N, C-alpha and C positions, 0 to 999 in steps of 0.2 A: 504494500500500500504506500502511495506517495502523496506528498503535498501537491496541491493544484490550486489555481485561482478560481474565481467565480466561473459558473458554467459558460461554455463557449458554444458557438454555432459551427457545425460541420456541414459539409455539402450533402445535399439530398438529391436523389435521382428525379424527384418530382415534387411539385408543390413547394411548401415552405421549408426552410432549412431545419435540420435536426438539432435539437437542444441536447447538449452533452452536460450532464449534471454530476455532482459529487456528493459524497458523504460530508457531514459536518461533525467533526470530533475534536473536542478540546479547543474550539475556536479556529480550527484549520480545516480547509477544504481538502478532502482526501479522495483519491481514486482507488479502484480495485483492479486486479488482474483480469477479471472476467466481467462481462457486461451483458445486459439484456436490452431488448428494444420494446418500447411502447408504440403500438400502431393505432392509428386513427381507425376506429371500428366502422366508419362510414366509407372512407376512401381507401383504406388499406395502407396508407403511407406511414413510414416511420416518423414518429413525432419526437421521441425522447430516447436518448441512449443512457442507460442506467447502470451504475456500478453495482455489482452483486456482493453484498456484504456476507461474511461468513460468521461462524461463532466467534472466531478471533476478533473480527471487526466489532461485534457487539460487546465483547468483553472489554475491548479497549475503550469503547464509548462509555460503558458503565464505570470503568475506572476513572475516566475523566469526570463523570458526574459525581462520583464519590469524593474526588478531590475538590470539586467546586462547591459541593453542598454546604459546607460550613461558611464559606464566603457569601453564598447567596442568602443563607439564613441570617447572616449578620448585617445584610444591607437594610438600611432604613426603609420602611414601607413606602414612604413618599418617593424614594428613588425607583423602586420597583414599579410603582404606579406610573411614574413619568415615562419609563421605558415602554410600558404597555400602551400608554396613551399615544406615544410617538408611533408605535407600530400600527395603531388604529388609523392614524393619519396617513401613513405610507400605504396601507391597504387601499384607502380611497384613491390615492394618487395612481396606483398601479392596477386598479380593478379591471379595466378593460383588457389589458394584456393578460392578466391572470385568467380572466374568464374565457378569453379566446383559447388559451392553452388548455384549460379544463375541457372545453367543448371538443377540442381535437383529440385529447387523450381518452375521454370517456364517452363521447357521442352525445353528451347532454346538449339540449338546445341552448344556443349561445346566450339568449336572453335570460334563461334560468341560471346559467353558469355565472354570468356577470351579476345577477341578482344575489346569488349565494355569496359571492365575494364581498359585495357591498354590505350585505347583512353581517358579514364577519367583523366589520368595524364595530358593530354593537357588542359582539362577544368580547372583543379586546377591550373596548371601553368599559364594559361591565366588570371585566377582570381587574382593570385599573382601579375602578371605584371600590371594589371589594377588597383590594389589597390593603386599604387603610381602614377597613371596618372589621378586621378580625378581632373579635372580642372574647373576653373570658366571662366568668360569672361568679358572683358572691354566693356562698352557701351558708345560710343561717345555721348555726350549731346549737344555739341555746334552746332549741326545741327539745333537747334531751339533757338529762343531768350530766352525762359524760361530756357533752359538748360545751357546757357552760364555761365561760371565761376563755374560750378559744375562738379564733377567727380562721375561716377557710375560704379559699377561692380556687377556681379552675382557670388555667391559662392554656392557650393553644400554641403548639410549636410545629414547625414543618416536619413531615415524616422523614425527609432526607432525599432519597432518589426515587423518582417516579418513572416507571416504564409505561409507555403509551403505544398502543397499536390502533391504527385508524383505518377505515374502509374507503372504498372508491366512490361511493354514491354521493357523498357530500364532502369531498376530500379536503377542501380548504377550511370550511367552517368547523367541521368536526375535529380537525387538527387544532384549530384555535381553541376549541372547547377543552382540549387537553393541555396545550402549552400555556394558555393564558392563566387559568386558575392555578396550575402547578407553580408557575413563577410568582404569581401574586401571593401564594401561600409561603413562599420562601424556599421552594424546592429546586433541585436540579433535575432535568428531564432527559430521558433517552426516548426518542420517538422513532418507531419503525413505520416507515411510510408504506402506503398501499402500492404494490407493484404496478397496478394499472394507471395510477395517477401520481407517479413519483415526481414528475416535473412540477406539478402544482404545489406539492408539499415543499419541494426545494425552494420555490419562490417565497414561501412563507419563512423558511429558514433564513433566506437572504434579508427579508424584511426585519426579522428579529435581530440579526447581526447589525444591520444598518441603524436600527433603533437604539443600539447600545447594550444589548444583553451581554453580560460578562462571559468570557471564554469558559466553556464547560457547563454553563448553566442550561444550555440547550444543545443536545447532540442529536443528529438525525442520521439514521442508518437505513440504507436501501437494501432490498433483497426480498427473498421469498420465505418459505416455511422455516428454513434453517435459521434465518436471522430472528424470526419471531419466537421460535422455540428457545433459542439461546437467551433472548431477553427475559422471557417468562421464567426460565429455570435459574437465572443468575440469582444467588441468594443475597447479593448486595443491592438488589432492587427491592426497595422497602414497600412499594405500593404499585399495583398493576391496574391500569385503566384501559379497557378494551371496548371498542364498538365493532360489532360484526355479527356473525351467525351464531345461533344457539349451540350447535355442536362444537364450534371452536371455543365458545365461552365455557362450555362444560369441561373441555379439555384443560383450559387455563385454570379453572377452579380446582380441578383435580391435581394440578401440578404445583400450585403455589403454597399448599399446606396452610400454615397458620398466618401467612402474610395476607394483608387485606387486599381486596380487589373491588373494582367497580366494573360491572358488566352491563352494557347496553346492547341487548340482543334482539331477537326477531319478534315479529308480530304478524297477525293476519288481518289487521285493519278492518274491523267490523263496525258497522253503523246500523242503527235501528231507525226506521221511519214509521212513526206512530200514525194512527188514523186521523189525528187532528193537525198533522203537519202541513206546512206550506209545500205542496208537492213539487211545484215548478222550481222553487228555490233549492229544495233538497236534491232534486234530480241534477240540476246544473252543478251544484257543489260536489256531489258524489262523482259525477262523470269526470269532471276536470281533475279532481284530486286522486282519482284512480289512475289517471294517465300521465299526470305531471311527472317529469324526469323518468318517463317510461315505466312508472310504477315501482321504481327501484328505491323505495324508502320503506323502513319497517313500520311506518304508520300510513302508507298509501292505502286508500280504500280498496279492499279486496273483495269483501262480500257485504251485501246490504240485506237486512231483514226488514221487509215492508209489510204493514198490515194488509190483509187480503183485500179489504175494501178499497184500497188505494193502489193496489199492485199494478194493474194494467196501465194506469195513468203514469205511474213512476217509471215503468219499463219503457214506455213510449218516450217519455221525457229524456231518459238517459240515452237511449239510442239516437234520438235527434241531436242531442248535445255532442255525443261522441262523433257523429258524422261531420261535425264542424271542426274537429281537431285536425290541424294540418301536420301531416308527416312529411319529412324531407331532410334536406341537408342541414345538419346541426348548426352550421355557421351562417345560415340564412336567418336574419333577424325575425322573419315572418314565421319560421318553423315553431310549432308547438311541441312536437314529439320527434326527437332524434332517434338514436339507436339504443339498444341495450349495451352493456359493457363489452360484449363480444358475441360472436356467432354462436358459440356453445350455449350461452345463456338464452339467446333467442330460440335456439332449437329445443331447449328444455321446456320453456314456457309453451312453445308450439305443441310439444308432445303432451304436456299436461292438458291443454285445451282439447287435443284430439282424444285423449283418454276419457275426458268428461263427456264429450259428444258420443263416443262409442258406448258409454254407460248410460245414455239417455238424456243428457243435457242438450239444450237448444242453443246454437250459436246464432245470434241475431245480426252481428256485424263484426268485421275484422278477423283477426287471427291468421292473416296471410303474412308469411315471412319472406324477406329478401335479404339474405346475408344476416347481419346483426340487427336489422330493422324488422319490427313486427307491428302490423297495424292494430290499433286498439280494439279489444274484443269485449263484447257484452254477451253474457250467458245467463240463461234461466234454466229451471228444472235441474239445478245442481243439488246433489244430495250432500248432507253434512259429512259423510264419510269419504267424499272425493277430495283429492289433493287441492283442488281449486278452492275448497272451503277450509279444510282443517290444517293444511300446511301453509308455509309462507311462499306465495307465488313469486314475488319480486319481479313483476313484469306488468305490461299494460293490459290488464284484464280485470273485469268486474263481474261478479256473480250475484244474482238477485234471487232471493228466496222469499216466499210468503209465510206469514204467521197469522194465527187467529187469536192466540192468547199471549198477552205481554209477558206474563211470568214464564211461559214456555220459551219465549224469545230470550229472556234473561238467562234462563237455565242453559240454553244452547250456547250462548256466548261464554258462560262460566265453565262449561264442560270442556272447552278447548284447552290446549297446552299453553297458549299464550295469554298474556294479560298486560299489554302495553297501553293502548288507548282505545276507547270506544266512543263513538259519537251517537247522539240521539236527537232526532228532530221531533219536537212536541211543543204545544202551546200550554200544556198543563204543568203547573207547579207541583202538583201531587205526583204526576208521572216522573217529573224531573227528580224529585227527592227519592222516589222508589229506585230509580236507576242509580243514583249516587250511592245509596245504601246497599244495593244488591250486587252491582257489577264488581267482580274481582279484577280490577284493572288499575294501572298506574294513573290514569286520567280519564275523566268523563267529560266529553265536550258537548255542551248543550246547544242545540240548534246549529250544529256544525258537524262535520265528519270527523273520523278518527285522525285525519291528516291536518293537525294544527299544532304548531309549536312556535313559541317565541323564546328568545334565548335567555331571558332573565328568570324564567320559571323553572321549577323542579321538573325534570323530565326523566322518566324511567318507568320500569314495569315490575310486575310480580310474576310468579310462576316461571315459565321458561323464557320470559322476556327480560330477565336480568336481576341484578342486585345493585342497589345504590341509585343515585340521581345525578344527572348532569344539570348544567346551569351554573355559572361561576360561583355564586354564593354557596350552593349545595355541594359542588365539587370540592371547594376549599375545605368544607367541613370534613370530607372524606380524606383529603390530602394533608390533614394536620392531626396531631396527637393531642389528646387532653392530658394535662398534668395537674395533679392536686397539690396545692400549697397550703400547709397548716401551720398556724402560729399558736404556740402555747404562751398565753399572756401572763 
């Protein structure tokens, strides 16, 4: 592994030049002996040349973080906040370029990609604000005879080294959700970037360096499974935060032992439309939120349970709205739906749709694949035991089921393996509170679909949807240790 400057451009046989990136370890840009390529899933062109980190690369990055951790913890909070705020400013300045690269690496519609980057400014700004709000608590002790005459309080301290692994579907903002809170809390971080969007994460690393983050406070390693496993298994990593699939999260949990983890995992995006709902509004919201970013979000609307009295009108409304979605070149600002992350992902979703149709489901529109692109699909007559309902589709498809009894609809949602977010459309306060009290889920969205998130709120799930919460304030709680201080007076 050798030192290298910022990423450079190398010649490409077609289209735009290839971006050659580096690891960031101990404040230095490093190359590797082996490399991989990120290809545009729409055009097939090489976009990014990525060094492949090994277990040794990860161990070196962790050692750098271990060395830096005491210095980061000793930094005054206002200095950490200033660096994060400067990073937020740089994100806005570079948003268009980062968004275009994201669109090329992942196939995400460029307007959504740029929107994600601009939204990431909020994540960094919130992290900056929370850096100066890390508070302890006074514990009254004179409520017992033993405690009389004593004073106690709790303080929060950085955990030390945070290991972070992020996914491809929102590669910039989700990396900010790891890097921002970790540094705000006074930790050093080792971030393993997603192989499919390595260039985007590298641009975030550049921003953090340009904003003034100390050497070793942020280390970024590129690579695949070997690098990720090495990071999780390293005993000097004090806390692991992961966003990705449920099987991968379960493997991490089994590996880390007594070390703490935060796992933001899968979901199947269920929404309930009650008989008193505004059907036109619900149909438009569900249709758009099922297909946005090609359905590749753990809270994308995947299945909708609709009261039978409104079922036909809802299906008609969803089909009409889906027909308005423009599929095409992700770099075209008019495109609503680009590609899935790669052709293999599109083939999988296509196969699941085919299995459902063979099992008796009705395909009303879409489901046609061309390479990594899949036209948005609407299905009815889907059974609860089909993959399209009970597993995580992670693609542009929505299944619509009818229900007669609301309690039965709640029971069907609760019977599933996931519990991330559930939406419900209703005008009834009584129905709303029944949903809030009954649904076993990390969030209940009233008069909205499962696809809703803003970055300051606690975000996460129950059951197979994960452990812990994202959102800078809540992530900082996870990334700090409580320490009791007791005075005998």
